[in-house]
C-alpha positions as CSV (number, residue, x, y, z in Angstrom):
1,M,-1.0,0.7,-11.4
2,G,-0.2,0.9,-15.2
3,A,-1.7,0.0,-18.5
4,A,-3.8,-3.0,-18.7
5,T,-2.1,-3.8,-21.9
6,A,1.4,-3.9,-20.4
7,P,2.9,-7.1,-21.3
8,V,4.3,-7.6,-17.7
9,T,2.5,-7.6,-14.5
10,A,4.6,-7.3,-11.5
11,T,3.2,-8.2,-8.1
12,I,4.6,-6.4,-4.9
13,Y,4.1,-8.6,-1.7
14,G,4.3,-6.6,1.4
15,S,2.6,-5.2,4.2
16,W,1.2,-1.7,5.5
17,K,2.9,-1.9,8.3
18,C,6.3,-3.4,7.3
19,T,9.4,-1.0,7.5
20,Y,11.0,-2.8,4.6
21,T,8.0,-2.6,2.3
22,Q,8.1,1.3,3.3
23,D,11.7,1.5,2.5
24,F,10.9,-0.4,-1.2
25,V,8.0,1.8,-1.8
26,Q,9.9,5.1,-1.0
27,T,13.0,4.1,-2.9
28,L,13.2,1.3,-5.6
29,L,9.5,1.5,-6.4
30,Q,9.5,5.0,-7.7
31,T,12.4,4.0,-10.2
32,I,10.2,1.2,-11.3
33,I,7.1,3.4,-11.8
34,Q,9.2,6.2,-13.6
35,E,11.1,3.8,-15.8
36,L,8.8,0.6,-16.5
37,V,5.3,1.7,-15.6
38,Q,5.0,5.1,-17.3
39,S,6.4,3.8,-20.3
40,G,3.5,1.0,-20.4
41,Q,6.2,-1.9,-20.2
42,V,5.0,-3.1,-16.7
43,S,1.6,-2.9,-14.7
44,L,1.9,-3.3,-10.8
45,V,-0.1,-4.9,-8.4
46,F,0.1,-4.8,-4.5
47,R,-0.7,-8.0,-2.3
48,E,-0.9,-7.9,1.5
49,V,1.3,-10.3,3.4
50,A,0.2,-10.0,6.8
51,Y,0.5,-13.3,8.5
52,R,3.0,-15.8,9.8
53,D,1.5,-19.0,11.0
54,G,-1.9,-17.3,11.1
55,K,-1.1,-14.4,13.4
56,P,-0.3,-10.8,12.4
57,F,3.4,-10.2,12.6
58,H,3.6,-6.7,12.4
59,G,1.4,-6.0,15.6
60,P,-2.2,-6.5,16.4
61,D,-3.5,-3.6,14.3
62,E,-2.2,-5.3,10.8
63,L,-5.3,-6.6,10.1
64,T,-7.1,-3.1,10.2
65,A,-4.2,-1.6,8.1
66,G,-4.9,-4.4,5.5
67,H,-8.7,-4.0,5.6
68,A,-8.5,-0.3,5.1
69,G,-6.2,-0.7,1.9
70,L,-8.7,-3.2,0.7
71,A,-11.7,-0.8,1.6
72,V,-10.1,1.8,-0.4
73,W,-9.4,-0.4,-3.6
74,N,-13.2,-1.4,-3.5
75,H,-14.6,2.1,-2.8
76,A,-12.2,4.2,-4.8
77,P,-9.8,2.3,-6.9
78,E,-8.9,5.4,-8.7
79,S,-7.6,6.6,-5.7
80,Y,-5.9,3.7,-4.2
81,W,-2.1,4.4,-5.2
82,S,-2.4,8.0,-4.0
83,Y,-3.8,6.2,-0.4
84,F,-1.0,3.5,-1.0
85,A,1.7,6.3,-1.1
86,T,0.6,8.4,1.6
87,V,0.1,5.3,4.0
88,F,3.6,4.5,3.4
89,A,4.7,8.2,3.5
90,N,3.4,8.3,7.0
91,Q,3.9,4.9,8.3
92,Q,5.1,5.0,11.9
93,A,7.9,2.7,12.3
94,G,8.5,1.6,15.8
95,S,4.9,2.1,16.9
96,E,3.5,-1.5,17.2
97,S,-0.4,-0.1,17.1
98,W,-0.3,3.2,14.8
99,A,-3.0,1.8,12.3
100,T,-6.1,2.8,14.2
101,A,-9.2,3.3,12.5
102,D,-8.9,7.0,13.3
103,Q,-5.1,7.1,11.8
104,L,-6.3,5.3,8.8
105,L,-9.4,7.5,8.1
106,A,-7.0,10.6,8.5
107,L,-4.5,9.0,5.9
108,A,-7.5,8.4,3.5
109,K,-8.8,11.9,4.0
110,A,-5.0,13.3,3.0
111,A,-5.1,10.9,0.2
112,G,-8.2,12.6,-1.2
113,I,-10.3,9.4,-0.6
114,P,-14.2,10.4,-0.9
115,N,-16.4,9.4,2.1
């Protein structure tokens, strides 16, 4: 997100299923976008961190959630940040296996992802 010519690129490390990442996205990230990204000072990159010792640590569907995010990036990169916001706004904290294919497809549709 942001201008390719921004002098700084900030990398957000998080998980599609992490409640801490969700809190960051819904609070502090909005300020960063308004004050730094929109002014052209910073561009943002998101990197999925889903594993500890080779195993997903936010439930068995964490890999599915990560793959869905990557699929959106590869298929419709112009809609990626809309999908990103939609997933974090609808994350089902406390539910170990909410990131099913059907749920992720519904979120993609809600975010305006084509096909």
